[in-house]
One Martini backbone bead per residue (centre of mass of N, CA, C, O) as a GRO file, in nm:
protein
  394
    1MET     BB    1  24.040   7.768  -0.841
    2ASN     BB    2  23.937   7.553  -1.037
    3THR     BB    3  23.995   7.301  -0.862
    4LEU     BB    4  23.817   7.391  -0.627
    5ASN     BB    5  23.554   7.402  -0.782
    6PHE     BB    6  23.533   7.106  -0.870
    7PHE     BB    7  23.506   7.016  -0.536
    8GLN     BB    8  23.264   7.172  -0.503
    9LYS     BB    9  22.957   7.242  -0.410
   10ASP     BB   10  22.674   7.365  -0.523
   11GLU     BB   11  22.615   7.550  -0.276
   12ASP     BB   12  22.883   7.702  -0.286
   13ARG     BB   13  22.860   7.818  -0.574
   14LEU     BB   14  22.595   7.971  -0.525
   15LYS     BB   15  22.715   8.161  -0.305
   16LEU     BB   16  22.943   8.277  -0.483
   17GLY     BB   17  22.752   8.388  -0.705
   18VAL     BB   18  22.604   8.590  -0.514
   19GLU     BB   19  22.883   8.737  -0.436
   20GLY     BB   20  23.065   8.754  -0.713
   21VAL     BB   21  23.297   8.508  -0.760
   22TYR     BB   22  23.113   8.321  -0.926
   23PRO     BB   23  23.259   8.311  -1.186
   24ASP     BB   24  23.598   8.388  -1.333
   25HIS     BB   25  23.474   8.301  -1.621
   26LEU     BB   26  23.428   8.292  -1.969
   27VAL     BB   27  23.270   8.154  -2.267
   28GLU     BB   28  23.381   8.129  -2.606
   29GLN     BB   29  23.221   7.999  -2.879
   30GLY     BB   30  23.352   7.827  -3.155
   31LYS     BB   31  23.348   7.682  -3.473
   32ALA     BB   32  23.669   7.708  -3.583
   33LYS     BB   33  23.741   7.710  -3.265
   34PRO     BB   34  23.832   7.715  -2.968
   35ASP     BB   35  23.752   7.780  -2.670
   36THR     BB   36  23.721   8.088  -2.489
   37ARG     BB   37  23.862   8.261  -2.223
   38LYS     BB   38  23.719   8.505  -1.988
   39ALA     BB   39  23.708   8.769  -1.821
   40VAL     BB   40  23.506   8.932  -1.602
   41ASN     BB   41  23.307   9.200  -1.620
   42GLU     BB   42  23.226   9.361  -1.332
   43THR     BB   43  23.036   9.600  -1.442
   44LEU     BB   44  22.874   9.473  -1.707
   45THR     BB   45  22.838   9.143  -1.631
   46ARG     BB   46  22.814   9.052  -1.326
   47PRO     BB   47  22.508   9.128  -1.266
   48TRP     BB   48  22.386   8.917  -1.464
   49ILE     BB   49  22.501   8.665  -1.320
   50ARG     BB   50  22.399   8.716  -1.034
   51HIS     BB   51  22.090   8.700  -1.110
   52TYR     BB   52  22.085   8.397  -1.137
   53PHE     BB   53  22.172   8.311  -0.847
   54ILE     BB   54  21.957   8.473  -0.687
   55MET     BB   55  21.713   8.333  -0.813
   56GLN     BB   56  21.786   8.051  -0.714
   57LEU     BB   57  21.770   8.126  -0.412
   58LEU     BB   58  21.473   8.238  -0.408
   59ARG     BB   59  21.331   7.969  -0.476
   60ASP     BB   60  21.415   7.844  -0.187
   61THR     BB   61  21.373   8.090   0.032
   62LYS     BB   62  21.235   8.384   0.015
   63SER     BB   63  21.398   8.606   0.127
   64GLN     BB   64  21.425   8.944   0.212
   65ASP     BB   65  21.734   8.963   0.161
   66GLU     BB   66  21.724   8.862  -0.134
   67VAL     BB   67  21.531   9.083  -0.241
   68ILE     BB   68  21.729   9.314  -0.188
   69LEU     BB   69  21.961   9.197  -0.354
   70ARG     BB   70  21.814   9.198  -0.621
   71ASP     BB   71  21.740   9.497  -0.641
   72ASN     BB   72  22.035   9.606  -0.626
   73ASN     BB   73  22.119   9.450  -0.884
   74LEU     BB   74  21.919   9.580  -1.081
   75ILE     BB   75  22.054   9.849  -1.078
   76GLU     BB   76  22.321   9.753  -1.208
   77ILE     BB   77  22.201   9.654  -1.461
   78PHE     BB   78  22.069   9.921  -1.557
   79ARG     BB   79  22.329  10.083  -1.596
   80THR     BB   80  22.420   9.893  -1.856
   81THR     BB   81  22.163  10.021  -2.055
   82VAL     BB   82  22.265  10.311  -2.015
   83PRO     BB   83  22.383  10.637  -2.073
   84LEU     BB   84  22.686  10.687  -1.887
   85ALA     BB   85  22.973  10.808  -1.767
   86GLU     BB   86  23.069  10.521  -1.637
   87ASN     BB   87  23.021  10.393  -1.952
   88SER     BB   88  23.102  10.602  -2.175
   89PHE     BB   89  22.830  10.599  -2.341
   90ALA     BB   90  22.805  10.317  -2.498
   91GLU     BB   91  22.470  10.299  -2.458
   92SER     BB   92  22.325  10.508  -2.675
   93SER     BB   93  22.123  10.300  -2.827
   94MET     BB   94  21.963  10.111  -2.633
   95SER     BB   95  21.923   9.803  -2.713
   96SER     BB   96  21.766   9.673  -2.469
   97TRP     BB   97  21.504   9.888  -2.527
   98GLN     BB   98  21.389   9.879  -2.823
   99MET     BB   99  21.153   9.682  -2.802
  100PHE     BB  100  20.992   9.836  -2.596
  101LEU     BB  101  20.973  10.114  -2.738
  102GLY     BB  102  20.857  10.009  -3.005
  103GLY     BB  103  20.589   9.889  -2.871
  104ALA     BB  104  20.486  10.151  -2.690
  105PHE     BB  105  20.550  10.326  -2.950
  106HIS     BB  106  20.433  10.584  -3.184
  107ASP     BB  107  20.381  10.758  -3.477
  108ALA     BB  108  20.208  11.022  -3.553
  109ASP     BB  109  19.975  11.125  -3.809
  110THR     BB  110  20.140  11.447  -3.811
  111PRO     BB  111  20.286  11.646  -4.043
  112TRP     BB  112  20.242  11.937  -3.886
  113TYR     BB  113  20.429  11.816  -3.665
  114HIS     BB  114  20.776  11.895  -3.541
  115GLY     BB  115  20.797  11.727  -3.306
  116ILE     BB  116  20.756  11.486  -3.089
  117ARG     BB  117  20.539  11.203  -3.210
  118LYS     BB  118  20.521  11.024  -2.978
  119MET     BB  119  20.305  10.752  -2.877
  120LEU     BB  120  20.117  10.592  -2.643
  121ILE     BB  121  20.031  10.240  -2.603
  122PRO     BB  122  19.881  10.106  -2.349
  123GLY     BB  123  19.848   9.806  -2.413
  124ARG     BB  124  20.146   9.761  -2.516
  125PHE     BB  125  20.285   9.870  -2.259
  126HIS     BB  126  20.177   9.656  -2.057
  127LEU     BB  127  20.266   9.408  -2.222
  128ALA     BB  128  20.570   9.470  -2.216
  129ILE     BB  129  20.605   9.455  -1.908
  130GLU     BB  130  20.506   9.152  -1.879
  131GLN     BB  131  20.679   9.003  -2.131
  132LEU     BB  132  20.941   9.136  -2.140
  133GLU     BB  133  21.305   9.102  -2.188
  134LEU     BB  134  21.630   9.163  -2.090
  135GLU     BB  135  21.925   9.231  -2.252
  136PRO     BB  136  22.224   9.256  -2.314
  137PRO     BB  137  22.407   9.472  -2.449
  138SER     BB  138  22.572   9.514  -2.757
  139SER     BB  139  22.819   9.682  -2.633
  140ASN     BB  140  22.875   9.419  -2.496
  141PRO     BB  141  23.125   9.181  -2.575
  142GLN     BB  142  22.984   8.951  -2.361
  143HIS     BB  143  22.674   8.889  -2.452
  144GLY     BB  144  22.749   8.588  -2.593
  145ASP     BB  145  22.844   8.450  -2.353
  146GLN     BB  146  22.938   8.204  -2.114
  147PHE     BB  147  22.846   8.015  -1.805
  148TYR     BB  148  22.899   7.858  -1.502
  149ASP     BB  149  22.712   7.706  -1.294
  150ASP     BB  150  22.656   7.529  -0.996
  151SER     BB  151  22.641   7.257  -1.199
  152ARG     BB  152  22.850   7.296  -1.444
  153THR     BB  153  22.676   7.458  -1.651
  154LEU     BB  154  22.623   7.593  -1.953
  155ARG     BB  155  22.528   7.947  -1.985
  156LYS     BB  156  22.357   8.201  -2.057
  157ILE     BB  157  22.294   8.509  -2.025
  158PRO     BB  158  22.052   8.645  -1.869
  159ARG     BB  159  21.739   8.748  -1.852
  160VAL     BB  160  21.520   9.030  -1.770
  161PRO     BB  161  21.235   9.122  -1.640
  162ILE     BB  162  21.078   9.420  -1.658
  163LYS     BB  163  20.888   9.392  -1.406
  164LEU     BB  164  21.117   9.413  -1.195
  165PHE     BB  165  21.170   9.716  -1.229
  166ILE     BB  166  20.872   9.816  -1.175
  167SER     BB  167  20.863   9.662  -0.876
  168LEU     BB  168  21.006   9.869  -0.746
  169THR     BB  169  21.084  10.001  -0.418
  170GLY     BB  170  21.158  10.267  -0.262
  171ASN     BB  171  21.488  10.325  -0.278
  172GLU     BB  172  21.527  10.175  -0.553
  173LYS     BB  173  21.338  10.353  -0.710
  174GLU     BB  174  21.487  10.624  -0.656
  175ARG     BB  175  21.754  10.532  -0.787
  176LEU     BB  176  21.639  10.485  -1.073
  177ILE     BB  177  21.531  10.774  -1.115
  178GLU     BB  178  21.811  10.906  -1.091
  179ILE     BB  179  21.938  10.766  -1.338
  180LEU     BB  180  21.736  10.878  -1.543
  181ARG     BB  181  21.799  11.179  -1.494
  182GLN     BB  182  22.096  11.157  -1.571
  183CYS     BB  183  22.054  11.053  -1.854
  184VAL     BB  184  21.899  11.308  -1.962
  185MET     BB  185  22.112  11.523  -1.881
  186ASN     BB  186  22.361  11.372  -2.050
  187ASN     BB  187  22.135  11.335  -2.309
  188PRO     BB  188  22.006  11.584  -2.501
  189HIS     BB  189  21.992  11.386  -2.794
  190ASN     BB  190  21.828  11.140  -2.645
  191THR     BB  191  21.510  11.031  -2.688
  192ASP     BB  192  21.513  10.750  -2.550
  193ALA     BB  193  21.577  10.841  -2.264
  194ALA     BB  194  21.304  10.995  -2.235
  195LEU     BB  195  21.111  10.761  -2.294
  196LEU     BB  196  21.200  10.574  -2.060
  197THR     BB  197  21.150  10.770  -1.829
  198TYR     BB  198  20.847  10.806  -1.879
  199SER     BB  199  20.768  10.506  -1.857
  200PHE     BB  200  20.831  10.471  -1.557
  201LEU     BB  201  20.661  10.710  -1.445
  202LYS     BB  202  20.391  10.609  -1.564
  203ALA     BB  203  20.387  10.333  -1.413
  204TRP     BB  204  20.409  10.516  -1.132
  205ASN     BB  205  20.231  10.769  -1.142
  206ARG     BB  206  20.484  11.010  -1.232
  207SER     BB  207  20.474  11.205  -1.488
  208ARG     BB  208  20.516  11.494  -1.357
  209ASP     BB  209  20.820  11.458  -1.319
  210PHE     BB  210  20.893  11.500  -1.618
  211LEU     BB  211  20.817  11.797  -1.629
  212GLU     BB  212  21.009  11.901  -1.407
  213LEU     BB  213  21.269  11.810  -1.547
  214ALA     BB  214  21.234  11.974  -1.808
  215ARG     BB  215  21.229  12.250  -1.666
  216LEU     BB  216  21.501  12.226  -1.504
  217GLU     BB  217  21.668  12.185  -1.790
  218GLY     BB  218  21.532  12.344  -2.035
  219ARG     BB  219  21.334  12.133  -2.205
  220THR     BB  220  21.109  12.225  -2.425
  221GLU     BB  221  21.065  11.965  -2.599
  222LEU     BB  222  20.975  11.791  -2.350
  223GLU     BB  223  20.745  11.961  -2.252
  224GLU     BB  224  20.583  11.947  -2.510
  225TRP     BB  225  20.568  11.634  -2.522
  226TYR     BB  226  20.410  11.598  -2.262
  227TYR     BB  227  20.150  11.743  -2.367
  228TRP     BB  228  20.114  11.556  -2.613
  229ILE     BB  229  20.096  11.266  -2.463
  230GLU     BB  230  19.871  11.383  -2.245
  231GLY     BB  231  19.661  11.586  -2.411
  232ASP     BB  232  19.759  11.890  -2.360
  233MET     BB  233  19.661  12.129  -2.575
  234LYS     BB  234  19.655  12.395  -2.419
  235SER     BB  235  19.956  12.400  -2.332
  236LEU     BB  236  20.079  12.346  -2.609
  237GLY     BB  237  19.966  12.601  -2.744
  238ALA     BB  238  20.103  12.808  -2.565
  239LEU     BB  239  20.391  12.745  -2.655
  240ARG     BB  240  20.338  12.809  -2.964
  241ARG     BB  241  20.259  13.105  -2.920
  242GLU     BB  242  20.533  13.198  -2.808
  243ALA     BB  243  20.661  13.115  -3.099
  244GLY     BB  244  20.455  13.203  -3.340
  245ASP     BB  245  20.294  12.925  -3.434
  246HIS     BB  246  20.016  12.932  -3.607
  247ALA     BB  247  19.972  12.662  -3.762
  248THR     BB  248  20.002  12.471  -3.513
  249CYS     BB  249  19.789  12.598  -3.342
  250PHE     BB  250  19.553  12.528  -3.504
  251PHE     BB  251  19.575  12.217  -3.488
  252ILE     BB  252  19.580  12.188  -3.181
  253TYR     BB  253  19.310  12.334  -3.112
  254ASP     BB  254  19.130  12.156  -3.312
  255ARG     BB  255  19.185  11.898  -3.116
  256ALA     BB  256  19.066  12.025  -2.889
  257PHE     BB  257  18.879  12.048  -2.568
  258LEU     BB  258  18.687  12.330  -2.532
  259THR     BB  259  18.559  12.610  -2.445
  260ALA     BB  260  18.396  12.880  -2.561
  261SER     BB  261  18.581  13.089  -2.412
  262GLU     BB  262  18.853  12.963  -2.507
  263TYR     BB  263  18.797  12.997  -2.816
  264LYS     BB  264  18.769  13.305  -2.803
  265GLU     BB  265  19.049  13.363  -2.707
  266ILE     BB  266  19.193  13.246  -2.950
  267ALA     BB  267  19.054  13.417  -3.164
  268ASP     BB  268  19.157  13.686  -3.057
  269TRP     BB  269  19.459  13.616  -3.110
  270PHE     BB  270  19.438  13.571  -3.412
  271LEU     BB  271  19.334  13.850  -3.479
  272LYS     BB  272  19.574  14.010  -3.361
  273GLU     BB  273  19.768  13.839  -3.580
  274SER     BB  274  19.603  13.846  -3.860
  275GLU     BB  275  19.448  13.553  -3.852
  276PHE     BB  276  19.159  13.522  -4.002
  277LYS     BB  277  19.093  13.229  -4.064
  278SER     BB  278  19.140  13.129  -3.767
  279ALA     BB  279  18.954  13.322  -3.626
  280TYR     BB  280  18.697  13.222  -3.761
  281HIS     BB  281  18.707  12.929  -3.671
  282PHE     BB  282  18.699  12.996  -3.349
  283TYR     BB  283  18.441  13.156  -3.347
  284TYR     BB  284  18.271  12.930  -3.436
  285ARG     BB  285  18.340  12.735  -3.196
  286ALA     BB  286  18.235  12.973  -2.995
  287LYS     BB  287  17.958  13.100  -3.122
  288GLN     BB  288  18.058  13.371  -3.284
  289PHE     BB  289  17.878  13.448  -3.553
  290GLU     BB  290  17.895  13.750  -3.605
  291THR     BB  291  18.201  13.766  -3.615
  292ALA     BB  292  18.239  13.550  -3.832
  293ILE     BB  293  18.092  13.697  -4.060
  294GLU     BB  294  18.280  13.938  -4.080
  295LEU     BB  295  18.527  13.777  -4.156
  296LEU     BB  296  18.433  13.605  -4.396
  297GLN     BB  297  18.379  13.865  -4.586
  298ASN     BB  298  18.727  13.890  -4.586
  299ILE     BB  299  18.727  13.608  -4.729
  300SER     BB  300  18.837  13.425  -4.977
  301PRO     BB  301  18.784  13.138  -5.148
  302LYS     BB  302  19.086  13.064  -5.132
  303GLU     BB  303  19.117  13.095  -4.828
  304PHE     BB  304  18.896  12.890  -4.766
  305GLY     BB  305  19.046  12.652  -4.897
  306GLU     BB  306  19.288  12.663  -4.694
  307LEU     BB  307  19.105  12.605  -4.450
  308THR     BB  308  18.990  12.341  -4.533
  309ASN     BB  309  19.272  12.192  -4.536
  310LEU     BB  310  19.336  12.229  -4.251
  311ARG     BB  311  19.105  12.069  -4.141
  312ARG     BB  312  19.177  11.800  -4.281
  313LEU     BB  313  19.456  11.764  -4.159
  314SER     BB  314  19.359  11.755  -3.859
  315LYS     BB  315  19.194  11.474  -3.935
  316GLY     BB  316  19.379  11.309  -4.154
  317GLU     BB  317  19.320  11.432  -4.431
  318LYS     BB  318  19.319  11.491  -4.758
  319PRO     BB  319  19.388  11.735  -4.950
  320ILE     BB  320  19.271  11.978  -5.173
  321GLU     BB  321  19.307  12.087  -5.474
  322LEU     BB  322  19.305  12.416  -5.573
  323ALA     BB  323  19.339  12.357  -5.852
  324GLY     BB  324  19.037  12.380  -6.019
  325GLU     BB  325  18.840  12.450  -5.731
  326GLY     BB  326  18.689  12.726  -5.721
  327SER     BB  327  18.389  12.653  -5.746
  328LYS     BB  328  18.373  12.467  -5.498
  329PHE     BB  329  18.471  12.683  -5.280
  330ALA     BB  330  18.247  12.881  -5.346
  331ALA     BB  331  18.016  12.702  -5.251
  332LEU     BB  332  18.117  12.653  -4.962
  333TYR     BB  333  18.125  12.943  -4.883
  334GLU     BB  334  17.822  12.999  -4.910
  335GLU     BB  335  17.732  12.779  -4.713
  336GLU     BB  336  17.882  12.905  -4.468
  337MET     BB  337  17.734  13.174  -4.469
  338GLU     BB  338  17.445  13.063  -4.433
  339THR     BB  339  17.498  12.910  -4.174
  340LEU     BB  340  17.577  13.156  -4.002
  341ARG     BB  341  17.315  13.314  -4.040
  342GLY     BB  342  17.135  13.097  -3.909
  343PHE     BB  343  17.265  13.091  -3.637
  344ALA     BB  344  17.229  13.397  -3.575
  345ARG     BB  345  16.916  13.387  -3.581
  346ILE     BB  346  16.869  13.181  -3.364
  347ARG     BB  347  17.017  13.328  -3.135
  348SER     BB  348  16.855  13.587  -3.148
  349ALA     BB  349  16.581  13.455  -3.081
  350GLU     BB  350  16.668  13.333  -2.807
  351THR     BB  351  16.750  13.597  -2.673
  352TYR     BB  352  16.487  13.742  -2.694
  353LYS     BB  353  16.310  13.543  -2.543
  354GLN     BB  354  16.465  13.560  -2.280
  355VAL     BB  355  16.441  13.872  -2.230
  356ALA     BB  356  16.137  13.903  -2.260
  357VAL     BB  357  16.058  13.734  -2.016
  358LYS     BB  358  16.221  13.892  -1.805
  359ALA     BB  359  16.103  14.176  -1.859
  360ARG     BB  360  15.817  14.110  -1.744
  361GLN     BB  361  15.940  14.067  -1.448
  362HIS     BB  362  16.239  14.266  -1.399
  363PHE     BB  363  16.293  14.441  -1.623
  364ASP     BB  364  16.433  14.738  -1.715
  365ARG     BB  365  16.538  14.997  -1.901
  366GLU     BB  366  16.839  14.990  -1.825
  367THR     BB  367  16.891  14.694  -1.903
  368ILE     BB  368  16.823  14.720  -2.199
  369GLU     BB  369  17.010  14.944  -2.271
  370THR     BB  370  17.272  14.784  -2.198
  371LYS     BB  371  17.228  14.546  -2.397
  372TYR     BB  372  17.225  14.724  -2.645
  373ALA     BB  373  17.507  14.858  -2.613
  374PHE     BB  374  17.638  14.545  -2.612
  375GLY     BB  375  17.482  14.385  -2.860
  376GLU     BB  376  17.239  14.181  -2.746
  377LEU     BB  377  17.055  14.373  -2.931
  378THR     BB  378  16.851  14.457  -3.162
  379ASP     BB  379  16.661  14.693  -3.282
  380ASP     BB  380  16.393  14.531  -3.282
  381GLU     BB  381  16.423  14.418  -2.993
  382TYR     BB  382  16.440  14.691  -2.850
  383GLN     BB  383  16.165  14.811  -2.937
  384ARG     BB  384  15.983  14.581  -2.826
  385LEU     BB  385  16.075  14.612  -2.523
  386ILE     BB  386  15.987  14.908  -2.491
  387ARG     BB  387  15.686  14.858  -2.551
  388GLN     BB  388  15.637  14.661  -2.321
  389LEU     BB  389  15.700  14.856  -2.096
  390ALA     BB  390  15.486  15.064  -2.164
  391GLU     BB  391  15.240  14.870  -2.143
  392ARG     BB  392  15.297  14.788  -1.842
  393ALA     BB  393  15.261  15.084  -1.724
  394GLN     BB  394  14.942  15.121  -1.808
   0.00000   0.00000   0.00000
């Protein structure tokens, strides 16, 4: 075979390389010993070598058949880089993808959150897709060997641009997604497998598929991480509420952007759970100042200090030492109480003004009585409106 190869034309060797027949061996170069010949591992190494020859052919012909051939071969290359049963899970470290994952994700500075804290950095994520190339995994003992190309020149096993995998379409894309799903299902403790799966689905605008996979497999930690990385704090908080994790719920909801009614519902839940400090905080966010005043009157300055530190942690600020800071927190406590009273007075005045104007137009005594019964009017406001109705009737 070697003799025949020597007399073959470059075009013939290129064709055999595309077919996966040439070369039939690799070369391991040694510093202190002669070069060693090795048989090509057909499963783990041959797809990488074929990629070189296919790309050479594509440069010349750019035929659709060669594009399909390249894409199918990319699937085989991808299989060698992730932990699957067929490769005995040898690539559990996913060394080929570590540079990509390390560049696209970073750990959020949130010591209060005990789930997966990885966050996607969009700019670096897209840059990694465009610029990074994939190397053969370190678990492949032949990753450092060389091969003879069609011109009989020794070459290193080629790298593959990551954007080629992302650009897959049609059936090839679906096959790669199925491999990723299998990888996640077979490796329940491998977070990197989940990160890589999410990365591909995110690049294809199909991140919702990741949530469906997590739910299908009963992977609560991945469902929670999906809400975390997508910024869906409302859904994330709902999961932590089911687990009864009051402290984490506080931080999650404090970072969320919710409506006043949603904050009130959260405050009601904290109150039901006897978490008075958290209930007060979210009644305040919901502008339920009268209820917040009642709760704050039952919270000691020390507990208020703990709440202040929770707020600081939620914003990534350093907590204040409680020891020796009693007078400081007492002053802050009084300021908070006075602020609440001021907000309550302003809202009461606004409510009275709105109701008084409408009462002159179409409000009757029954409407005012109802609003008073439900606490929407103070005693003074109620008496004033009743007098106005009496005056209007005269």
